[in-house]
C-alpha positions as CSV (number, residue, x, y, z in Angstrom):
1,X,-0.4,-18.9,19.3
2,X,-4.0,-19.3,20.5
3,X,-6.3,-16.3,20.4
4,X,-6.6,-16.0,24.2
5,X,-2.8,-16.1,24.4
6,X,-2.5,-13.4,21.8
7,X,-5.0,-11.2,23.5
8,X,-3.4,-11.9,26.9
9,X,0.0,-10.9,25.5
10,X,-1.6,-7.7,24.3
11,X,-2.8,-7.0,27.8
12,X,0.6,-7.5,29.3
13,X,2.3,-5.3,26.7
14,X,-0.3,-2.5,27.0
15,X,-1.1,-1.3,30.4
16,X,-4.7,-0.5,31.0
17,X,-3.9,3.0,32.2
18,X,-2.2,3.7,28.9
19,X,-4.9,2.1,26.9
20,X,-7.7,4.0,28.2
21,X,-5.9,7.3,28.7
22,X,-8.2,9.9,27.1
23,X,-11.2,7.5,27.2
24,X,-12.8,9.5,30.0
25,X,-13.8,12.3,27.7
26,X,-17.1,12.5,25.9
27,X,-15.7,11.4,22.6
28,X,-14.8,7.9,23.5
29,X,-16.3,7.0,26.9
30,X,-19.3,4.7,27.4
31,X,-20.5,7.1,30.1
32,X,-22.8,4.8,31.9
33,X,-25.9,6.8,30.7
34,X,-28.7,4.4,29.9
35,X,-30.1,6.8,27.3
36,X,-26.8,7.0,25.4
37,X,-25.5,4.5,22.8
38,X,-21.8,4.8,21.9
39,X,-20.6,3.3,18.6
40,X,-17.0,2.6,17.6
41,X,-16.0,2.3,13.9
42,X,-13.3,3.3,11.5
43,X,-13.3,5.1,8.1
44,X,-14.9,8.6,8.2
45,X,-16.0,8.3,4.5
46,X,-17.7,4.9,4.8
47,X,-18.5,3.3,8.1
48,X,-18.8,6.5,10.2
49,X,-20.9,8.1,7.6
50,X,-23.1,5.0,7.6
51,X,-23.8,5.3,11.3
52,X,-24.5,9.0,11.1
53,X,-27.0,8.3,8.3
54,X,-28.5,5.6,10.4
55,X,-29.1,8.1,13.2
56,X,-31.3,10.1,10.9
57,X,-33.5,7.0,10.4
58,X,-33.7,6.2,14.1
59,X,-36.9,7.6,15.5
60,X,-36.1,7.6,19.2
61,X,-35.4,11.1,20.5
62,X,-34.8,9.8,24.0
63,X,-31.6,8.0,22.9
64,X,-28.4,9.8,22.0
65,X,-26.3,7.9,19.6
66,X,-22.7,9.0,19.7
67,X,-20.3,7.9,17.0
68,X,-16.6,7.6,17.7
69,X,-14.0,7.4,15.0
70,X,-10.8,5.5,15.5
71,X,-8.5,3.3,13.4
72,X,-9.3,-0.4,13.0
73,X,-6.0,-1.2,14.6
74,X,-6.9,0.9,17.7
75,X,-10.3,-0.8,18.0
76,X,-8.6,-4.2,17.8
77,X,-6.1,-3.3,20.4
78,X,-8.7,-1.9,22.8
79,X,-10.9,-4.9,22.4
80,X,-8.0,-7.3,22.9
81,X,-6.9,-5.7,26.1
82,X,-10.3,-5.2,27.6
83,X,-11.6,-8.7,26.8
84,X,-8.4,-10.4,27.9
85,X,-8.7,-8.5,31.3
86,X,-12.4,-9.1,31.6
87,X,-12.9,-5.4,32.1
88,X,-15.4,-3.7,29.8
89,X,-15.0,-0.2,31.4
90,X,-14.5,2.3,28.6
91,X,-15.8,0.0,25.9
92,X,-18.7,1.2,23.6
93,X,-22.2,-0.3,23.3
94,X,-21.8,-1.1,19.6
95,X,-18.6,-1.9,17.7
96,X,-17.8,-2.7,14.1
97,X,-15.7,-5.8,13.7
98,X,-14.2,-7.2,10.5
99,X,-15.6,-10.5,9.4
100,X,-12.1,-12.1,9.3
101,X,-11.6,-11.4,13.0
102,X,-15.0,-11.9,14.7
103,X,-14.9,-15.7,15.1
104,X,-11.8,-15.4,17.3
105,X,-13.6,-13.1,19.6
106,X,-16.9,-15.0,19.7
107,X,-15.3,-18.4,20.5
108,X,-12.7,-17.1,23.0
109,X,-15.1,-14.7,24.8
110,X,-18.6,-16.1,24.4
111,X,-20.0,-14.0,27.2
112,X,-18.6,-10.7,25.9
113,X,-21.2,-10.1,23.2
114,X,-25.0,-9.8,23.3
115,X,-27.2,-12.3,21.6
116,X,-28.9,-10.6,18.7
117,X,-30.9,-13.5,17.4
118,X,-34.1,-11.7,18.3
119,X,-33.4,-8.7,16.1
120,X,-31.8,-10.3,13.1
121,X,-33.8,-12.4,10.6
122,X,-31.3,-14.8,9.0
123,X,-33.5,-15.1,5.9
124,X,-33.2,-11.4,5.2
125,X,-29.4,-11.4,4.6
126,X,-26.8,-13.1,2.4
127,X,-26.3,-16.6,3.9
128,X,-22.5,-16.4,3.9
129,X,-22.6,-13.8,6.7
130,X,-23.9,-16.4,9.2
131,X,-20.9,-18.6,8.9
132,X,-19.2,-15.5,10.4
133,X,-21.4,-14.0,13.1
134,X,-23.0,-17.1,14.6
135,X,-21.9,-19.6,17.3
136,X,-24.1,-22.7,17.4
137,X,-27.6,-21.3,16.8
138,X,-27.1,-17.8,18.2
139,X,-26.6,-14.7,16.0
140,X,-24.2,-12.2,17.6
141,X,-23.8,-9.6,14.8
142,X,-25.9,-7.5,12.4
143,X,-24.5,-8.1,8.9
144,X,-23.3,-4.8,7.3
145,X,-21.3,-4.4,4.1
146,X,-20.7,-7.0,1.4
147,X,-17.2,-7.6,0.2
148,X,-18.7,-9.3,-2.9
149,X,-16.0,-9.5,-5.6
150,X,-16.1,-8.5,-9.2
151,X,-13.7,-8.2,-12.0
152,X,-13.5,-4.5,-12.7
153,X,-12.1,-4.0,-16.2
154,X,-11.2,-1.3,-18.7
155,X,-13.3,-1.9,-21.8
156,X,-11.0,0.1,-24.1
157,X,-7.9,-1.8,-23.1
158,X,-9.5,-5.2,-23.3
159,X,-11.0,-4.4,-26.7
160,X,-7.6,-3.4,-28.0
161,X,-6.4,-6.8,-26.8
162,X,-9.2,-8.5,-28.7
163,X,-11.8,-9.2,-25.9
164,X,-15.4,-8.2,-25.8
165,X,-17.9,-7.7,-23.0
166,X,-19.3,-11.2,-23.5
167,X,-15.8,-12.7,-23.3
168,X,-15.2,-11.0,-20.0
169,X,-18.4,-12.4,-18.5
170,X,-17.3,-15.9,-19.2
171,X,-13.7,-16.2,-18.2
172,X,-12.1,-18.9,-16.2
173,X,-9.0,-18.1,-14.1
174,X,-7.0,-20.1,-16.7
175,X,-8.5,-17.9,-19.4
176,X,-7.5,-14.9,-17.3
177,X,-3.8,-15.9,-17.7
178,X,-4.2,-15.9,-21.4
179,X,-6.0,-12.5,-21.4
180,X,-3.1,-11.2,-19.3
181,X,-0.6,-12.4,-21.9
182,X,-2.6,-10.9,-24.8
183,X,-3.0,-7.5,-23.0
184,X,0.7,-7.3,-22.4
185,X,1.6,-8.3,-26.0
186,X,-1.0,-6.1,-27.7
187,X,-1.2,-3.1,-25.4
188,X,1.9,-3.0,-23.4
189,X,-0.1,-2.8,-20.2
190,X,-0.4,-5.2,-17.3
191,X,-3.6,-7.2,-16.5
192,X,-3.8,-6.0,-12.9
193,X,-1.9,-4.7,-9.9
194,X,-0.6,-7.3,-7.3
195,X,1.1,-6.8,-4.0
196,X,3.0,-10.1,-3.5
197,X,2.7,-9.8,0.3
198,X,-1.1,-9.5,0.3
199,X,-3.0,-12.8,-0.2
200,X,-6.4,-11.2,-0.4
201,X,-7.1,-12.5,-3.9
202,X,-6.0,-16.0,-2.9
203,X,-8.5,-15.8,-0.1
204,X,-11.0,-14.8,-2.7
205,X,-10.3,-17.9,-4.7
206,X,-10.5,-20.2,-1.6
207,X,-14.0,-18.9,-0.7
208,X,-15.1,-19.3,-4.3
209,X,-14.3,-23.0,-3.7
210,X,-16.0,-23.0,-0.3
211,X,-12.6,-23.5,1.5
212,X,-10.4,-21.7,3.9
213,X,-7.1,-22.1,5.8
214,X,-9.0,-24.1,8.4
215,X,-11.9,-26.6,8.2
216,X,-15.5,-25.9,9.1
217,X,-14.7,-26.0,12.8
218,X,-12.5,-22.9,12.4
219,X,-9.6,-24.6,14.1
220,X,-8.3,-27.6,12.2
221,X,-5.6,-26.4,9.8
222,X,-6.2,-27.5,6.2
223,X,-3.3,-26.1,4.2
224,X,-1.4,-29.2,2.9
225,X,-4.2,-30.6,0.8
226,X,-6.1,-27.4,0.1
227,X,-6.6,-27.5,-3.7
228,X,-8.0,-24.0,-4.0
229,X,-5.1,-22.5,-2.0
230,X,-2.6,-24.4,-4.2
231,X,-4.4,-23.2,-7.3
232,X,-4.5,-19.6,-6.2
233,X,-0.9,-19.5,-5.2
234,X,0.2,-21.1,-8.5
235,X,-1.9,-18.7,-10.5
236,X,-0.4,-15.6,-8.9
237,X,3.0,-17.1,-9.0
238,X,2.6,-17.4,-12.8
239,X,1.3,-13.9,-13.2
240,X,4.3,-12.6,-11.2
241,X,6.9,-14.8,-12.9
242,X,5.7,-13.8,-16.4
243,X,5.6,-10.1,-15.5
244,X,1.9,-9.9,-16.4
245,X,1.0,-7.8,-13.4
246,X,2.1,-4.5,-12.0
247,X,3.9,-5.3,-8.7
248,X,3.0,-2.9,-5.9
249,X,4.2,-2.6,-2.3
250,X,1.3,-0.9,-0.6
251,X,-2.3,0.4,-1.0
252,X,-1.3,3.8,-2.5
253,X,0.9,2.1,-5.2
254,X,-2.1,-0.1,-6.1
255,X,-4.4,2.9,-6.4
256,X,-1.9,4.7,-8.6
257,X,-1.6,1.6,-10.9
258,X,-5.4,1.5,-11.3
259,X,-6.1,5.2,-11.6
260,X,-3.1,5.9,-14.0
261,X,-4.4,3.4,-16.5
262,X,-1.4,1.1,-16.1
263,X,-3.6,-2.0,-15.6
264,X,-6.5,-3.4,-17.6
265,X,-8.5,-4.9,-14.7
266,X,-8.6,-5.4,-10.9
267,X,-10.5,-8.4,-9.5
268,X,-11.4,-7.3,-6.0
269,X,-14.2,-6.3,-3.5
270,X,-17.1,-4.0,-4.4
271,X,-15.8,-1.5,-1.8
272,X,-12.9,-0.7,-4.2
273,X,-15.4,0.9,-6.7
274,X,-15.2,4.4,-5.2
275,X,-11.4,4.2,-5.5
276,X,-11.6,3.3,-9.2
277,X,-14.1,6.1,-9.7
278,X,-11.4,8.5,-8.3
279,X,-10.1,8.6,-11.9
280,X,-12.9,10.8,-13.2
281,X,-11.2,11.0,-16.7
282,X,-11.9,7.2,-17.1
283,X,-15.7,7.5,-16.8
284,X,-17.4,5.3,-19.4
285,X,-14.3,3.2,-19.8
286,X,-15.0,0.7,-17.0
287,X,-17.4,-2.2,-16.6
288,X,-17.7,-5.1,-14.1
289,X,-18.0,-8.8,-14.7
290,X,-18.2,-11.8,-12.4
291,X,-14.8,-12.9,-11.1
292,X,-13.3,-15.7,-13.3
293,X,-14.4,-19.2,-12.7
294,X,-12.4,-22.0,-11.1
295,X,-12.1,-25.5,-12.7
296,X,-15.5,-27.1,-12.4
297,X,-14.4,-29.8,-10.0
298,X,-13.2,-27.1,-7.6
299,X,-15.8,-24.3,-7.8
300,X,-18.7,-23.9,-5.4
301,X,-19.9,-20.7,-7.0
302,X,-18.6,-18.1,-9.4
303,X,-18.9,-15.5,-6.6
304,X,-16.7,-14.7,-3.6
305,X,-16.1,-12.2,-0.9
306,X,-13.2,-10.0,0.2
307,X,-13.5,-8.1,3.5
308,X,-16.7,-6.9,5.1
309,X,-17.8,-6.4,8.7
310,X,-20.7,-6.5,11.1
311,X,-22.1,-4.6,14.1
312,X,-21.8,-6.2,17.5
313,X,-23.1,-5.2,20.9
314,X,-20.8,-5.4,23.9
315,X,-22.6,-7.3,26.7
316,X,-23.0,-5.6,30.1
317,X,-22.2,-2.1,29.0
318,X,-24.9,0.4,30.3
319,X,-27.4,1.1,27.4
320,X,-27.3,-2.4,26.0
321,X,-31.1,-2.6,25.3
322,X,-31.1,0.7,23.5
323,X,-28.1,-0.4,21.5
324,X,-30.0,-3.4,20.3
325,X,-33.0,-1.2,19.6
326,X,-30.9,1.1,17.5
327,X,-29.4,-1.7,15.4
328,X,-32.8,-3.4,15.0
329,X,-34.4,-0.3,13.6
330,X,-31.6,0.6,11.3
331,X,-29.0,-1.8,10.0
332,X,-31.0,-5.0,10.8
333,X,-34.3,-4.0,9.0
334,X,-34.3,-0.7,7.3
335,X,-34.3,-1.1,3.5
336,X,-34.7,2.6,2.9
337,X,-31.5,3.2,4.8
338,X,-29.7,0.6,2.7
339,X,-30.8,2.5,-0.5
340,X,-29.6,5.8,1.0
341,X,-26.2,4.3,1.9
342,X,-25.9,2.9,-1.7
343,X,-26.3,6.5,-2.9
344,X,-24.2,8.2,-0.3
345,X,-21.2,5.9,0.3
346,X,-21.5,3.2,-2.4
347,X,-22.5,0.5,0.2
348,X,-23.3,-2.9,-1.2
349,X,-25.6,-4.2,1.6
350,X,-25.9,-7.8,2.6
351,X,-29.6,-7.2,3.2
352,X,-31.1,-9.1,0.2
353,X,-34.1,-6.8,-0.1
354,X,-31.9,-3.8,-0.6
355,X,-31.9,-4.8,-4.3
356,X,-35.5,-3.5,-4.5
357,X,-34.3,0.0,-3.7
358,X,-34.2,2.5,-6.6
359,X,-30.5,3.2,-6.1
360,X,-29.8,-0.5,-6.9
361,X,-31.5,-0.2,-10.3
362,X,-29.8,3.0,-11.5
363,X,-27.3,2.7,-14.3
364,X,-23.9,4.0,-13.6
365,X,-22.4,6.5,-16.1
366,X,-18.9,5.7,-14.9
367,X,-19.4,2.0,-15.5
368,X,-20.7,2.4,-19.1
369,X,-24.4,2.6,-17.8
370,X,-24.2,-0.8,-16.3
371,X,-26.5,-1.4,-13.2
372,X,-23.5,-2.4,-11.1
373,X,-25.4,-2.4,-7.7
374,X,-27.9,-4.8,-9.2
375,X,-25.1,-7.1,-10.2
376,X,-23.3,-6.8,-6.9
377,X,-26.5,-7.6,-5.0
378,X,-27.1,-10.8,-7.2
379,X,-23.6,-12.0,-6.7
380,X,-23.7,-11.3,-3.0
381,X,-26.6,-13.8,-2.6
382,X,-24.4,-16.5,-4.3
383,X,-21.3,-16.2,-2.1
384,X,-20.3,-19.6,-0.5
385,X,-20.5,-19.8,3.3
386,X,-17.1,-20.1,4.9
387,X,-16.1,-20.1,8.5
388,X,-13.1,-17.8,8.5
389,X,-11.9,-19.4,11.7
390,X,-10.2,-18.0,14.7
391,X,-6.8,-16.9,13.4
392,X,-6.9,-16.0,9.7
393,X,-4.3,-13.3,9.9
394,X,-1.9,-15.3,12.1
395,X,-2.1,-18.2,9.7
396,X,-1.8,-15.9,6.6
397,X,1.4,-14.3,8.0
398,X,3.0,-17.8,7.6
399,X,1.3,-18.7,4.3
400,X,2.5,-15.4,2.7
401,X,6.0,-16.9,2.5
402,X,4.7,-19.7,0.4
403,X,4.1,-17.6,-2.6
404,X,7.7,-16.5,-2.9
405,X,8.9,-20.1,-2.6
406,X,6.6,-21.2,-5.4
407,X,7.8,-18.3,-7.6
408,X,11.3,-19.5,-6.9
409,X,10.5,-22.9,-8.4
410,X,9.7,-25.1,-5.4
411,X,6.7,-27.5,-5.8
412,X,3.5,-26.2,-4.4
413,X,2.8,-29.6,-2.8
414,X,6.1,-29.5,-0.8
415,X,5.7,-25.8,0.1
416,X,2.1,-26.4,1.5
417,X,3.2,-29.5,3.4
418,X,5.9,-27.5,5.1
419,X,3.6,-24.6,5.7
420,X,1.0,-26.9,7.3
421,X,3.6,-28.0,9.9
422,X,4.8,-24.4,10.5
423,X,1.2,-23.1,11.1
424,X,0.4,-26.1,13.4
425,X,3.6,-25.5,15.4
426,X,2.8,-21.7,15.7
427,X,-0.7,-22.3,16.9
428,X,0.4,-24.9,19.4
429,X,2.7,-22.5,21.2
């Protein structure tokens, strides 16, 4: 199903009266006041706190910046309905949008978002973000957090299994399988937690190879002959078949597996660091290493991304120029703000010069005195640029079935050929 059809369906299913019920109050209404900038985001402890900190750095007393908290699902629903109807009443000036979703909006609704090329210097941010927030030569988003990946690991468990810090820095994914077998045999623990219905780590491997479910145009499906997708699915099928990972069914189960000490590592995005640190009794027992390497003929970089988002300005909402001014003086340029956010919420910024801030050079007691922000920042600069396309999640809902078929013994080549046809048929409807 095409993006516009998806969004139009959402509009039919959700009446505008229902959607914007309650949006007339001061907590969620873009009131039409030129001196007011309204920002929508999710996650009180991270994104919302980031905007509130940014307000403290914004030296314009004539502009009132109002921050509205809602779930990401609610933001997506409201944007879908409003943009499909062409009615921006009730929308904010600034909205946080996940990187995996934004290309669908930008290509389907090119007139809905303000051009921010004049406030964002492409040279100041990690290059991979501009495969996400640009259309042609125009920049529409201010890059925010990095989903740079790392292999978080328990030094005590890995040492018991016979692996040193140096070993962990130089793993391939094939090595990782052997480490998993050794950890299980020598410690009785699992190498990591895995939710079989979540392909986030397969996405991570694809970006490491500079590939995605679609080609560079964001539309042409590239599943059948996608070597990194095949490699990632086969890797996790092996981990699951050999019972080398702790199978989980949801976020909370994954957190429990990590914080309880049931697993020896978790290769994931830097944003997961605060969750790992929730197990305060494990301070000094963790370190981070680069994610394992792909085979040399496949790998574009030993770095990848998982998640992340950017700030976008809705075009035509009253207060648009002040919204751009707010972003320009905070998230687009303010290095000091990036340092403060590293301290306050554990933000790994995609602003390259954030690495010069003192917070990035501080050793972490929890991570065995490693300068983790410095490492995160260096790896962020190496992430391959990938166009996430228009319909990542729609495609992934079909691809997710592939893993169980491979686990059950079907050849990956046949499974991916079938999946290619299924996805193409779905997107054609």
